[in-house]
N, C-alpha and C positions, 0 to 999 in steps of 0.2 A: 200653504196647507195642501200641497199636492200629495196624493196617496203614496207616491214613491218615497217621499221624504218625511212624512208624518210619523211621529213616534207611536208605534202600535201598542206596545206593552211595556210596563215598567220593569226594566231589568231583563226582559226576555228578548230573544232574537226573533228575526222574521219580519220585523217592522209592521207596517199597516196591514199587509196581506194576512198576517198571522193574528191580527187583533180579533177580539170577539165581535159578534154581531152587534151587541149593545154599544161597544166602543165606536164601531163604524157608523152606527146610526147617530150617536151623540156627536161625532165629528161632522156629520151632515147637518145636524141642527145648528151647531156652532158656526159652521161655514155659511149657512143660509143667513144667520143673523148678521154676520160680518158683511155679507153681500148687500143685504137690505139697508144697512147703515152706510154703505160705501166706505167701510173702515179701511184705513191705511194698512191694517194688520191682515187684511184678506190675502195679501200677496198676489199670487197668480191664480187663486181659486176662482172657479167659474161655476155658473149654475149647472153646467153639464157635470162637473166634478161632484157637486153636491148630490145630484140625482144618482150618479153611479154609487156613491158611498151609501146613500139611503137605501137604494135597491139591494146592495150587498147586505146591509143590516137587516133588511126585510127578508131576503131569501134565506139567509142563514138562521134567522130567528124562526122562520116558518117550519124549518126542519125539526126544531125542538117541539116539545109538547105545546099545544095551543095555550097562549097566554093573553089575557084580556088587554094587557098593556100594548102588545104588538098589534092589536086591531086598529090602532090609530095610525100606524106607519103608512099604510097605503094612502090615507087621506093627506098625510104630510107630503108624500111624493107628488100627489096631484096638485097640492098647493105650490110646490116648487115649480112644477111645469107650468102652472097658470101664471105665476109671476114671471117666469122666464119667457113666456109668450108661446109656449108649445100648446098645441091643441089636442095632442094625443094623451090619453091617460085616464 
């Protein structure tokens, strides 16, 4: 589930980099779940990858009009960092 190989859009070009903020954030949530379960399907996904994806989803979503759903995204990023063992955030 690396960002360079993840399918970003159905039928569209550009891959993960061209994906919407919501897609990137959803990928972070899914990746985090796979890591927590130590799933064999996590591939080479790391907590660092998940943070990068979630932050991309947060940054791009913040540019749009404020949305109450997006207000939980910073808390999710802090949770990932907590689980990862990072103290910043």
